[in-house]
C-alpha positions as CSV (number, residue, x, y, z in Angstrom):
1,M,-4.9,-12.2,-19.7
2,Y,-7.2,-14.9,-18.2
3,Y,-10.4,-12.8,-18.8
4,T,-9.3,-11.9,-22.3
5,I,-8.9,-15.5,-23.3
6,K,-12.2,-16.4,-21.4
7,H,-14.1,-13.8,-23.4
8,L,-12.5,-15.0,-26.6
9,H,-13.6,-18.5,-25.7
10,V,-17.2,-17.5,-24.9
11,T,-17.4,-15.5,-28.0
12,C,-16.2,-18.4,-30.1
13,V,-18.7,-20.7,-28.3
14,V,-21.6,-18.3,-29.4
15,L,-20.2,-17.9,-32.9
16,S,-19.8,-21.7,-33.3
17,A,-23.3,-22.4,-32.2
18,T,-24.8,-19.6,-34.3
19,G,-22.8,-20.9,-37.3
20,F,-24.0,-24.4,-36.7
21,L,-27.6,-23.3,-36.4
22,L,-27.4,-21.2,-39.6
23,R,-25.8,-24.0,-41.6
24,G,-28.4,-26.4,-40.4
25,L,-31.1,-24.1,-41.4
26,W,-29.5,-23.7,-44.9
27,M,-29.0,-27.5,-45.2
28,F,-32.7,-28.2,-44.4
29,T,-33.9,-25.5,-46.8
30,G,-31.5,-26.4,-49.5
31,S,-29.9,-22.9,-49.6
32,P,-27.0,-22.3,-51.9
33,L,-25.4,-20.2,-49.1
34,L,-24.2,-23.6,-47.6
35,Q,-21.7,-23.9,-50.5
36,R,-20.2,-20.5,-50.3
37,P,-16.4,-20.5,-49.5
38,L,-16.8,-18.3,-46.4
39,T,-19.5,-20.7,-45.1
40,R,-17.1,-23.7,-45.6
41,V,-14.0,-22.0,-44.1
42,L,-15.2,-19.7,-41.3
43,P,-16.4,-22.6,-39.0
44,H,-13.0,-24.1,-39.1
45,V,-11.4,-20.7,-38.1
46,V,-13.9,-20.2,-35.3
47,D,-13.7,-23.8,-34.0
48,S,-9.8,-23.7,-34.0
49,L,-9.8,-20.5,-32.0
50,L,-12.4,-22.0,-29.7
51,L,-10.1,-25.1,-29.2
52,L,-7.0,-23.1,-28.6
53,S,-8.7,-20.8,-26.1
54,A,-10.1,-23.8,-24.3
55,I,-6.6,-25.4,-24.0
56,S,-5.1,-22.0,-22.9
57,L,-7.8,-21.8,-20.2
58,A,-7.3,-25.3,-19.0
59,I,-3.5,-24.7,-18.6
60,M,-4.2,-21.4,-16.8
61,I,-6.5,-22.8,-14.3
62,G,-4.7,-26.2,-13.9
63,Q,-7.7,-28.3,-14.8
64,Y,-7.0,-31.1,-17.4
65,P,-8.9,-34.0,-19.0
66,F,-8.7,-37.2,-16.8
67,A,-7.6,-35.1,-13.9
68,A,-10.9,-33.0,-13.7
69,D,-14.0,-34.8,-14.3
70,W,-15.9,-31.9,-15.7
71,V,-13.2,-31.1,-18.2
72,T,-13.1,-34.7,-19.2
73,A,-16.9,-34.6,-19.7
74,K,-16.5,-31.6,-21.9
75,V,-13.9,-33.2,-24.1
76,F,-16.1,-36.3,-24.6
77,G,-19.0,-34.0,-25.2
78,L,-17.0,-32.1,-27.9
79,I,-16.3,-35.4,-29.6
80,A,-20.0,-36.3,-29.6
81,Y,-20.9,-32.8,-30.8
82,I,-18.4,-33.0,-33.7
83,L,-19.6,-36.5,-34.8
84,L,-23.2,-35.6,-34.6
85,G,-22.6,-32.3,-36.4
86,T,-20.8,-34.2,-39.2
87,V,-23.7,-36.5,-39.6
88,A,-26.2,-33.7,-39.5
89,L,-24.5,-31.4,-42.1
90,K,-22.7,-33.9,-44.4
91,R,-22.8,-37.6,-43.8
92,G,-26.5,-38.1,-43.0
93,R,-28.1,-40.1,-45.8
94,T,-31.7,-39.3,-45.1
95,P,-33.5,-36.2,-43.9
96,A,-34.6,-38.1,-40.8
97,V,-31.0,-39.1,-39.9
98,R,-29.8,-35.5,-40.5
99,T,-32.6,-34.0,-38.4
100,T,-32.0,-36.5,-35.5
101,A,-28.3,-35.8,-35.5
102,F,-28.9,-32.0,-35.7
103,V,-31.1,-32.2,-32.7
104,G,-28.6,-34.4,-30.9
105,A,-25.7,-32.1,-31.6
106,L,-27.7,-29.1,-30.2
107,L,-28.5,-31.0,-27.0
108,V,-24.9,-32.1,-26.6
109,Y,-24.0,-28.5,-27.1
110,A,-26.3,-27.4,-24.4
111,W,-24.9,-30.0,-22.1
112,I,-21.4,-28.9,-22.7
113,V,-22.4,-25.3,-21.9
114,S,-24.1,-26.4,-18.7
115,I,-20.9,-28.3,-17.7
116,A,-18.9,-25.1,-18.2
117,I,-21.3,-23.1,-16.1
118,T,-21.7,-25.6,-13.3
119,K,-18.2,-27.2,-13.3
120,N,-20.1,-30.5,-12.7
121,M,-19.7,-33.3,-15.2
122,A,-23.5,-33.9,-15.1
123,G,-24.2,-30.3,-16.2
124,F,-28.0,-29.6,-16.3
125,F,-28.7,-33.2,-15.3
126,A,-27.2,-32.5,-11.8
């Protein structure tokens, strides 16, 4: 069961990042694809599955936020990623703000993945 949920989690991580990259590309190019219903709903489905699988894995391995520093770092990274992604795709008022937030979100995403791989809260900074 653990490996099934882990594979679901990793698949959702890849789908979430791919979706974010696509939506960012569409936003920067002014594509009408960004307004399609599937484009607006699917990220919420994928990210919900991602979060549920993350919670399931944390319970299975007995690693929890504020008990395991690397899990805590991932949670704070996730919050930063969500906030930056929101600015990049919706709330940013200028192209410069959106671009900066988009790049920041991608860097935070990479840091979260590096934490998952290393089980070290510094991730690729270690």
